[in-house]
C-alpha positions in Angstrom: 0.0 0.0 0.0 3.0 2.3 0.2 3.1 2.6 -3.6 -0.6 3.5 -3.7 -0.1 6.1 -0.9 2.8 7.7 -2.8 0.7 8.0 -6.0 -2.2 9.5 -4.0 0.2 12.2 -2.6 1.4 12.9 -6.2 -2.2 13.4 -7.3 -2.8 15.8 -4.4 0.4 17.8 -5.3 -0.5 17.8 -9.0 -4.0 19.0 -8.1 -2.5 22.0 -6.2 0.1 22.8 -8.9 -2.6 22.8 -11.6 -4.9 24.9 -9.4 -7.6 22.2 -9.6 -9.6 20.6 -6.8 -9.5 17.0 -8.0 -9.9 15.8 -4.4 -13.4 17.3 -4.4 -14.7 15.6 -7.5 -17.0 12.6 -7.6 -15.0 9.4 -8.4 -15.8 5.8 -9.3 -13.0 3.2 -8.9 -13.8 -0.3 -10.1 -11.9 -3.4 -10.9 -10.4 -6.8 -10.1 -8.3 -5.9 -7.1 -7.0 -9.5 -6.5 -7.5 -9.2 -2.8 -10.4 -10.9 -1.0 -12.3 -8.1 0.5 -14.0 -10.5 2.9 -10.5 -11.1 4.5 -8.7 -8.9 7.1 -6.3 -7.6 4.4 -9.3 -6.7 2.3 -10.7 -4.7 5.2 -7.4 -2.9 5.5 -7.7 -1.8 1.8 -11.3 -0.7 2.3 -10.3 1.4 5.3 -7.3 2.8 3.4 -9.5 3.9 0.4 -12.1 5.3 2.8 -9.7 7.4 4.8 -7.3 8.4 2.0 -9.7 9.0 -0.9 -13.1 9.1 0.9 -14.2 6.1 -1.2 -17.0 3.9 -0.1 -17.4 0.3 -1.2 -20.6 -0.1 -3.2 -20.9 -3.9 -3.3 -21.1 -6.2 -0.2 -17.6 -7.3 0.8 -19.0 -10.6 2.1 -21.0 -11.5 -1.0 -18.8 -13.9 -3.1 -18.1 -12.8 -6.7 -16.0 -15.8 -7.9 -16.7 -19.5 -8.2 -14.3 -20.1 -5.4 -16.3 -17.9 -3.0 -14.0 -14.9 -2.9 -14.8 -11.2 -3.3 -11.9 -9.8 -5.4 -13.9 -7.5 -7.6 -15.2 -4.2 -6.2 -16.8 -0.9 -7.0 -16.0 2.2 -4.9 -17.4 5.7 -5.2 -17.4 9.0 -3.5 -19.7 12.1 -3.5 -22.4 10.2 -5.4 -25.6 9.7 -3.6 -27.5 8.2 -6.5 -25.0 5.4 -7.4 -25.7 1.7 -6.9 -24.0 -1.5 -7.7 -25.4 -5.0 -7.8 -24.0 -8.4 -8.5 -25.5 -10.6 -11.2 -25.3 -14.3 -12.0 -23.0 -15.4 -14.8 -22.9 -18.9 -16.2 -20.0 -18.3 -18.5 -17.4 -16.5 -16.4 -15.3 -17.2 -13.3 -16.4 -13.8 -12.0 -20.0 -12.6 -11.5 -20.5 -9.2 -13.1 -21.0 -6.1 -11.0 -23.5 -3.7 -12.7 -23.4 -0.1 -11.5 -26.0 2.5 -12.2 -25.6 6.2 -11.8 -29.0 7.8 -11.8 -28.9 11.3 -13.3 -31.4 14.1 -13.0 -30.1 15.7 -16.1 -31.7 14.6 -19.4 -29.5 15.1 -22.5 -31.7 16.0 -25.4 -29.2 17.7 -27.8 -27.1 14.7 -29.0 -25.0 15.5 -32.1 -25.9 13.4 -35.1 -23.0 11.1 -36.0 -23.2 10.3 -39.6 -20.4 7.7 -39.4 -22.2 5.8 -36.6 -19.0 6.0 -34.4 
């Protein structure tokens, strides 16, 4: 975790140098962390992310995500009150997918027409 802490400090310093307040922006961090969040080490990482980046874990750390009964995938977020994550069944993967939804109150109606369908 020392490497992660060093990079977080670099982001804070970079934020100050650029005159930005990145530490105040909403953030979503998701992935395969290869640490079982149901374990004591997993709880240490959860605590670290909560204290250092104000991130909250969106999925249940005790709900298994892999066929071996571990929870190594996770979704974390901060400053988003309308963000939810749920685990779904998968018959074709070692991992169950985590589907996250950010409910927006803003409706985008002016979408540019993309003639190339890109």
